[in-house]
C-alpha positions in Angstrom: 132.7 213.4 -170.6 130.0 212.1 -173.2 127.7 211.7 -170.0 128.4 215.6 -168.8 127.1 216.9 -172.0 124.3 214.7 -172.3 123.0 215.5 -169.1 124.2 219.1 -168.7 124.1 220.7 -172.2 124.1 224.2 -171.0 127.8 224.0 -169.4 130.0 227.0 -170.3 133.3 225.9 -172.1 135.2 227.0 -168.7 133.1 224.5 -166.7 133.5 221.6 -169.5 137.4 222.3 -169.4 137.6 222.4 -165.6 135.6 218.9 -165.4 137.7 217.4 -168.1 140.9 218.4 -166.1 139.6 216.9 -162.8 140.0 213.2 -163.9 143.8 213.2 -164.7 144.4 215.6 -161.5 142.6 213.2 -159.3 144.3 210.2 -161.0 147.6 211.7 -160.4 146.8 212.7 -156.6 145.4 209.2 -156.2 148.7 207.7 -157.1 150.2 209.7 -154.2 147.5 209.8 -151.5 145.0 206.9 -151.2 141.8 208.9 -152.1 139.9 206.3 -154.1 140.2 202.6 -154.3 142.5 201.6 -157.3 139.4 199.5 -159.0 137.1 202.6 -158.3 139.5 205.4 -159.8 139.1 203.9 -163.2 135.3 204.6 -162.6 136.1 208.3 -161.4 133.9 210.2 -163.5 130.6 208.3 -163.1 131.1 207.0 -159.6 132.4 210.2 -158.1 132.1 213.4 -160.3 128.6 212.6 -161.9 127.4 211.1 -158.7 128.4 214.6 -156.9 126.4 216.5 -159.7 123.1 214.4 -159.0 122.4 217.1 -156.4 121.9 219.5 -159.3 118.5 217.7 -160.2 116.9 218.3 -157.0 117.9 222.1 -156.3 119.4 224.8 -158.2 121.5 226.7 -155.7 121.0 230.5 -155.7 124.1 232.7 -156.1 125.6 233.3 -152.4 124.2 230.1 -151.0 126.7 228.9 -148.6 127.5 224.9 -148.1 129.3 222.9 -146.0 130.5 219.6 -147.2 131.3 217.4 -144.2 134.0 214.6 -144.5 134.7 215.6 -148.0 137.6 213.5 -148.5 139.3 214.4 -151.4 136.5 216.9 -152.4 133.3 215.1 -153.2 130.5 216.0 -153.7 132.1 219.8 -153.3 134.5 220.3 -156.0 132.3 219.1 -158.8 129.4 221.3 -157.4 131.9 224.4 -157.1 132.7 223.9 -160.6 128.8 223.6 -161.7 127.7 226.8 -159.3 130.7 229.1 -159.4 128.8 231.8 -157.6 128.0 229.3 -154.5 130.4 229.4 -151.4 131.5 226.1 -150.7 133.4 224.9 -147.7 135.0 221.7 -147.5 135.6 220.2 -144.3 137.5 217.0 -143.6 139.7 215.8 -140.3 142.3 214.3 -142.3 145.1 216.8 -143.1 146.5 215.1 -146.3 143.0 215.0 -148.0 142.5 218.7 -147.2 145.7 219.4 -148.9 144.4 217.4 -152.1 141.4 219.5 -151.9 143.5 222.8 -151.7 145.8 221.7 -154.2 142.8 220.8 -156.7 140.7 223.9 -156.1 144.2 226.1 -156.9 145.0 224.2 -160.0 141.3 224.8 -161.3 141.3 228.4 -160.0 138.2 227.6 -157.8 138.0 230.9 -155.7 134.4 229.7 -154.1 135.9 227.0 -152.3 137.5 227.0 -148.9 139.1 223.9 -147.4 139.4 223.4 -143.6 141.0 220.5 -141.8 139.0 219.8 -138.8 136.2 217.9 -137.2 132.6 219.1 -137.7 132.1 219.2 -133.9 134.8 221.8 -133.6 133.4 224.0 -136.4 131.1 226.8 -135.4 130.1 228.8 -138.6 126.7 228.7 -140.2 125.5 227.5 -143.7 122.3 227.2 -145.7 122.9 223.5 -146.9 125.0 220.9 -145.5 126.3 217.9 -147.6 127.4 214.4 -146.8 128.2 211.4 -148.7 128.7 208.2 -146.6 129.6 210.1 -143.2 127.1 208.8 -140.8 123.7 207.7 -140.2 121.3 210.4 -140.7 120.2 210.8 -137.2 123.8 211.2 -135.8 124.9 213.4 -138.6 121.9 215.8 -137.7 122.7 216.1 -134.1 126.5 217.0 -135.2 125.5 219.7 -137.6 122.2 220.8 -136.1 124.1 224.2 -134.8 125.4 224.9 -138.3 122.4 226.1 -140.1 121.3 229.5 -141.0 117.7 230.0 -140.2 116.6 232.1 -143.0 116.6 230.5 -146.5 117.4 232.3 -149.7 116.6 229.1 -151.9 113.0 227.4 -152.9 113.4 224.9 -150.6 114.4 225.1 -146.7 117.9 225.1 -145.6 118.7 221.5 -144.6 121.0 218.4 -145.1 121.7 216.9 -148.6 123.3 213.1 -148.3 124.1 210.8 -151.0 123.2 207.6 -149.7 122.6 204.0 -150.8 120.7 200.8 -149.4 117.8 200.4 -147.4 117.1 204.0 -145.5 113.8 202.8 -144.1 114.9 202.6 -140.3 117.4 205.3 -140.8 115.2 207.9 -141.5 111.9 206.9 -139.9 112.1 209.5 -137.5 112.4 212.3 -140.1 108.7 213.2 -141.3 109.8 216.0 -143.5 112.6 214.1 -145.4 112.3 213.7 -149.3 114.1 210.5 -151.0 115.1 211.0 -154.5 116.2 208.1 -156.6 119.3 209.0 -158.8 118.3 206.4 -161.4 115.3 208.8 -162.2 118.0 211.5 -163.5 120.9 209.3 -164.6 120.8 205.8 -166.4 123.9 204.5 -165.8 124.0 201.1 -163.9 126.1 202.4 -160.9 123.0 204.8 -160.0 120.5 202.0 -159.5 121.1 201.6 -155.9 121.9 205.3 -155.4 119.6 208.0 -153.8 119.7 211.8 -152.3 118.2 212.3 -149.1 117.1 215.8 -148.2 116.2 216.6 -144.6 115.2 220.2 -143.6 116.4 222.1 -141.1 114.1 222.7 -138.2 114.8 225.6 -135.5 
């Protein structure tokens, strides 16, 4: 939690308490439902919570922004971002029911009134959003085709509505067809070793 105060010194006491509670809550759930590998659960804060919050460095979502987190798993990046942006509306979607039950439980435990959890595939979901998040869900071209009909056309933020993905590895071929993309090195924001190969990819929606 030292990293949290270091990178985000303006968090409220309520936010700090919720982030502190996240670790034991997820460790308890992980003993019942396989959300995170046993090796990775010991690095939960850096590899999952802080990784999710890296998005804060590229955009400060305005109040009432609507966001869809596709393939959220146990709630990443949606849950940490919902704590950070309490007035932003988050919908967390996953096709695996037991993972969505975890999201519902965590949201209830932390009184996150800005989180809605849905058990479904994105192909069946027809609501529209300002931004759509993904974390190791699919290649960008395929993902864009899956969610292309789920965007609001009008943007209330400083950048146009679009996809924000947490990715790693060589992205040159994957992103070659997206001319308006932006790639951000997370290591520019966070100094931990884990982030040296991690990136945020932003692809704007074009109607």
